[in-house]
LOMARDO-476655 format. One record per residue: x, y negated, z of N, C-alpha, C, O in turn. Coordinates in Angstrom, 2 decimals. Atoms other than C-alpha are relative to their C-alpha. Example, Ala and Ser with C-alpha at 12.3 -4.5 7.8 and 13.67 -1.06 7.14 Angstrom:
BEGIN
{{0.89 1.19 0.00} {12.30 4.50 7.80} {0.90 -1.20 0.00} {1.94 -1.18 0.66}} {{-0.82 1.19 -0.06} {13.67 1.06 7.14} {-0.77 -1.09 0.73} {-0.26 -2.20 0.90}} 
This chain:
BEGIN
{{-0.67 -0.15 1.75} {87.98 -140.24 140.22} {-0.89 1.19 -1.34} {-0.42 2.25 -1.75}} {{0.34 -0.97 0.91} {86.34 -138.28 137.85} {0.91 0.10 -1.18} {1.84 -0.72 -1.21}} {{-0.32 0.23 1.76} {87.44 -137.42 133.78} {1.22 1.20 -0.04} {1.62 1.62 1.05}} {{-0.96 -1.06 0.16} {90.07 -134.72 132.60} {1.56 -1.08 -0.05} {2.05 -2.04 -0.65}} {{-1.87 -0.09 0.20} {93.81 -134.64 133.52} {0.45 0.63 -0.68} {-0.02 1.72 -1.02}} {{-0.58 -0.74 1.95} {95.88 -133.74 130.47} {1.74 -1.00 0.51} {1.91 -2.17 0.84}} {{-1.13 0.41 0.46} {99.66 -134.07 130.38} {0.39 0.57 -1.20} {0.33 1.63 -1.83}} {{-0.09 -1.47 1.57} {100.93 -134.12 127.50} {1.86 -0.72 0.10} {2.14 -1.77 0.68}} {{-1.65 0.72 -0.13} {105.43 -134.68 127.03} {0.47 0.97 -2.06} {0.30 2.01 -2.69}} {{-0.16 -0.12 1.64} {106.85 -135.33 123.18} {0.41 -1.60 0.25} {0.45 -2.40 1.19}} {{-0.44 1.79 0.22} {108.06 -138.67 121.49} {-0.68 0.13 0.21} {-1.01 1.29 0.46}} {{0.30 1.81 0.29} {106.07 -141.49 121.53} {-0.25 0.19 -1.20} {-1.47 0.37 -1.11}} {{-0.55 0.24 1.18} {106.64 -141.42 117.88} {-1.32 0.43 -0.65} {-2.34 -0.02 -1.18}} {{0.86 -1.73 0.36} {105.23 -137.82 117.30} {-2.08 -0.27 0.57} {-3.17 -0.15 0.01}} {{1.51 -0.21 -0.41} {102.13 -138.26 119.61} {-1.15 -0.09 -0.34} {-1.05 -1.10 -1.04}} {{1.44 0.54 0.63} {98.66 -138.65 118.61} {-1.17 0.38 0.74} {-1.79 1.43 0.88}} {{0.27 -0.17 -0.28} {97.02 -139.99 120.34} {-1.29 -2.09 -0.79} {-1.27 -2.99 -1.63}} {{1.42 1.63 -0.04} {93.13 -142.88 121.32} {0.92 -0.80 -0.05} {1.61 -0.55 0.94}} {{-0.20 1.53 -0.49} {94.88 -146.37 120.97} {-1.40 -0.11 2.35} {-2.58 0.16 2.57}} {{0.58 0.05 -0.94} {94.12 -147.07 125.29} {-0.11 0.96 0.66} {-0.52 0.83 1.82}} {{0.75 -0.94 -0.79} {93.59 -143.92 126.23} {1.03 0.51 1.63} {0.85 1.31 2.55}} {{-1.24 -0.91 -0.32} {96.90 -143.45 127.80} {0.55 -0.98 1.76} {1.16 -2.05 1.71}} {{-0.07 1.25 -1.19} {97.13 -145.00 132.10} {1.65 0.20 0.42} {2.23 -0.43 1.31}} {{-1.88 -0.47 -1.12} {101.19 -143.43 132.88} {0.18 0.27 -1.66} {-0.42 0.70 -2.65}} {{-0.70 -0.85 1.32} {103.80 -143.11 130.50} {1.26 -0.26 1.42} {1.24 -1.25 2.14}} {{-1.35 0.03 -0.19} {107.52 -142.15 132.24} {0.58 0.64 -0.64} {0.21 1.58 -1.33}} {{-0.46 0.41 1.86} {109.90 -142.49 129.92} {1.89 0.10 1.22} {2.10 -0.53 2.26}} {{-1.40 0.39 -0.13} {113.83 -142.11 130.79} {0.88 0.77 -1.41} {1.28 1.87 -1.80}} {{-1.25 -0.08 0.97} {115.88 -143.27 127.87} {1.63 0.90 0.00} {2.37 0.99 0.98}} {{-1.41 -0.09 -0.82} {119.15 -141.71 127.32} {0.82 -1.12 -0.37} {0.18 -1.74 -1.21}} {{-0.88 0.97 0.45} {122.21 -144.52 126.77} {0.47 0.84 -1.34} {0.74 2.03 -1.41}} {{-1.18 -0.90 0.76} {123.87 -143.79 123.58} {1.01 -0.27 -0.50} {1.64 -1.33 -0.49}} {{-0.84 -0.84 0.48} {126.04 -141.73 121.88} {0.35 0.66 1.81} {1.58 0.76 1.79}} {{-0.28 -0.60 -0.91} {126.23 -140.05 125.91} {-0.61 0.81 -0.25} {0.09 1.74 -0.65}} {{0.87 -1.53 -0.44} {123.75 -137.48 126.10} {-1.02 0.31 -1.53} {-1.84 -0.25 -2.25}} {{0.75 -1.49 1.04} {122.65 -134.52 123.69} {-1.55 0.85 1.07} {-1.44 1.48 2.12}} {{1.43 -0.67 -0.63} {119.18 -133.13 125.10} {-0.56 1.71 -0.93} {-1.40 1.85 -1.82}} {{0.12 -1.64 0.25} {119.23 -128.91 124.46} {-0.93 0.95 0.61} {-1.35 0.92 1.77}} {{-0.11 -0.42 -0.59} {118.05 -126.48 124.54} {-0.45 1.43 -0.11} {-1.68 1.51 -0.05}} {{-1.01 -0.94 0.00} {119.10 -123.17 124.31} {1.35 0.65 -0.61} {1.78 1.76 -0.92}} {{-1.29 0.52 0.47} {122.21 -124.61 123.23} {-0.23 -0.69 -0.78} {0.73 -1.27 -1.30}} {{0.00 0.49 1.70} {120.63 -126.10 120.26} {-0.72 -1.54 0.45} {-1.61 -1.83 1.25}} {{-0.62 2.17 -0.75} {121.21 -130.48 120.69} {-1.96 0.07 -1.28} {-1.95 0.80 -2.27}} {{1.23 0.15 -0.04} {117.08 -131.17 119.71} {0.39 -1.81 -1.04} {0.71 -2.89 -0.55}} {{0.20 1.45 0.07} {116.96 -133.92 116.54} {-0.30 -0.57 -0.57} {-1.12 -0.07 -1.35}} {{0.55 0.93 -0.17} {116.42 -136.95 115.93} {-0.67 -0.76 1.59} {-1.68 -1.36 1.98}} {{0.26 0.50 -1.87} {116.69 -137.74 119.87} {0.62 -1.59 -0.23} {1.57 -2.06 -0.85}} {{-0.73 1.97 -0.58} {116.83 -141.93 121.17} {1.57 0.75 0.49} {1.76 1.68 1.28}} {{-1.31 -0.41 -0.76} {120.64 -141.54 121.66} {1.39 0.41 -0.82} {2.58 0.26 -0.54}} {{-0.98 -0.78 0.40} {122.01 -139.45 118.72} {0.16 -0.92 -1.84} {0.44 -0.41 -2.93}} {{-0.37 0.79 1.31} {122.14 -143.08 116.04} {1.49 0.09 -0.50} {2.51 0.57 -0.01}} {{-1.31 -0.18 -0.31} {124.63 -143.48 114.64} {1.12 -2.22 -0.16} {2.13 -2.69 -0.68}} {{-0.73 1.26 -0.52} {125.46 -147.37 115.73} {-1.38 -0.52 1.19} {-2.51 -0.06 1.33}} {{0.80 0.22 -1.06} {123.98 -149.19 118.63} {-0.72 -0.71 -0.32} {-1.65 -0.62 0.48}} {{1.59 0.40 0.54} {121.30 -151.56 116.55} {-0.68 1.22 -0.12} {-1.81 1.41 0.33}} {{1.61 -1.56 0.89} {119.70 -147.95 114.93} {-0.40 0.03 1.67} {-1.46 -0.22 2.25}} {{1.35 -0.79 -1.34} {119.65 -146.60 118.52} {-1.08 -1.62 0.93} {-2.28 -1.47 1.19}} {{1.61 1.05 -0.26} {117.58 -150.38 119.99} {-0.49 0.55 -1.24} {-0.25 1.75 -1.41}} {{0.89 -0.25 0.56} {115.53 -150.24 117.22} {-0.61 0.83 0.07} {-1.83 0.74 -0.13}} {{0.70 -1.54 -0.61} {114.83 -146.72 118.20} {-0.85 -0.47 1.20} {-2.06 -0.42 1.40}} {{1.39 -0.05 -1.15} {114.03 -147.82 121.57} {-1.55 -0.75 -0.01} {-2.63 -0.59 0.55}} {{0.89 1.35 -0.15} {112.27 -150.91 120.60} {-1.06 0.43 -0.88} {-1.91 -0.46 -0.94}} {{0.69 -1.95 1.83} {110.30 -147.82 117.40} {-1.42 0.19 1.64} {-2.61 -0.09 1.78}} {{1.70 -0.31 -0.55} {108.75 -146.41 120.91} {0.21 0.01 0.84} {0.53 0.98 1.52}} {{0.42 0.54 -0.68} {108.38 -148.86 122.98} {-1.41 -0.25 -0.50} {-2.40 0.45 -0.28}} {{0.89 0.50 1.03} {106.14 -150.61 120.80} {-1.65 0.96 0.05} {-2.82 0.74 0.34}} {{1.52 -1.15 -1.01} {104.20 -146.89 121.14} {-0.51 0.43 0.05} {-1.27 1.18 -0.56}} {{-0.55 -0.46 -0.78} {104.81 -146.80 123.92} {-1.82 -1.08 0.83} {-2.72 -0.37 1.28}} {{0.39 1.27 0.27} {102.51 -150.07 124.51} {-1.71 0.46 -0.42} {-2.51 -0.41 -0.76}} 
């Protein structure tokens, strides 16, 4: 095995990666309206799970999954 190994953390919607350049995606999507990720007490804006409706939540999951694929 050779080549560069990189670990990249972030939203699938914001990562600038070449198509077909990823071998593994690990994710743990939150349940709708049950968890808010924070950093030093500040909640991250735009996180999946904070949508106003279940439909918007499912749409966000589909968009992220589509990008991961």
